[in-house]
N, C-alpha and C positions, 0 to 999 in steps of 0.2 A: 628790142631794136637791134638789128645786126650792125657790124662795124661799117659795112657799106652804107646802110641807111643813116648811120651817124655822120659819116663823111659828107654824104649828100645834104643833110640838114645844115650842118655847119657851113658848108660851101654856099648854099643858098641864102643863109643868114647874112653872109657877107656880100651877096649879090653877084657872086662870081660864076663864070661858066667853068665846065670841066677843063677847058683849055687854059684858062687863067690860073686855076689851082695847079694844073700840071706844070705850067711855066714857073710858078712861085716855089714849087716843091722840088722840081727837077725830075718829075715823073711824067711820062707821056700821057696825053689826053685819053688815049686808048686804054691804058692801064687804069687810070682814074675811073673811067667808065665801067671797066670790068669789076673793079672793087665795089663800086656803087650798086652794080646790078647783082653782086654776089657770085659772079663767075670766078673770081679769085679772092683769096684772103691775104691781105698784106702781112708781111713779117713785122715784128716790132720796130725794127730800125726804119722800115718804110713808114710805119705810122708816125714815127718821130719826124720824119721829113715832111709829112702831110700836116701834122699838128703845128709845126713851127709857124708857117705863114697864117694859119687860122687863129694863131695866138691862143691855143688851148693845150692842156696837158695830155700826154699820151694816155694817161689813166682814163680819160673821158671815153676813149674807144674800148678799153679793156674792162669788160664786165667779167672779172675773174670767176665769179660764181658760176658762169656758164661754160667755162673752159674745162674740159676733162683733163685729169692728171695725165692720161696717155698722150694727149696732144703736146704738153710741155716736155714729157719724156722723149717723144719722137723729135720734137723741134730741136732740142739741144743734147739729147742723148744721156741725160742725167735723171735719176730717180727724182720724182716730184718732192718726196719727203726730204731729200738732201737740198733741193732748191729752197724749200721752206726754211730748213735749218741754217743755210748760208744767209738767206735774207735776214733772219732773226739775228744772226751773229753780227751783221753789219748794220742792224737796227734800221732796215729798210723794208718797205712794203715789198711783197713778192714781185709785183709788176716792175718796180724800180730796179730791183736786183736783176730781173731778166733783161731789162733794157740795158744795164750796165754790161752784162755778160755778152749780149748780142752786139753791142757797140765795140767791145774789145775784140770780138771775133772768137767764138767758141772753139774753132779748130786749134787755136793757139793758147787756149786757157785750160788748165787742169784744176780740178777741185778735189782735195783729198781731206779725209778726216785725220786729225792728229790728236792723240791722247783722249778720244772720245769727247773732248771739250773744244779744242781748237780747230779752226778751219783755216786752211792756208790757200791763198790763191796766188798762183805765180804763172 
């Protein structure tokens, strides 16, 4: 099931229109429609906005087994292996680490290796 299909399923379970979900999430009805139809793919921070009124976890949308490493690397400009290493360092699932990074704004966030064991985010 695609992300858009999952959005549609949860929206319909609530009995909401695309307009209603858009109003509650702060995303236009047009964009919600495009996500549901698969014309666009929402960023993780957008999925968080959609998940909140639906009262579900962002993890519901992210079937990480189906994401290619290249997508993550392109999305935030960091090698997937380093993303996994950072997530493990913070004892977080990869999707939660990604959500944290995206929420803080990757353009202002640097991730470095320190002493092959420590990871510092500043």
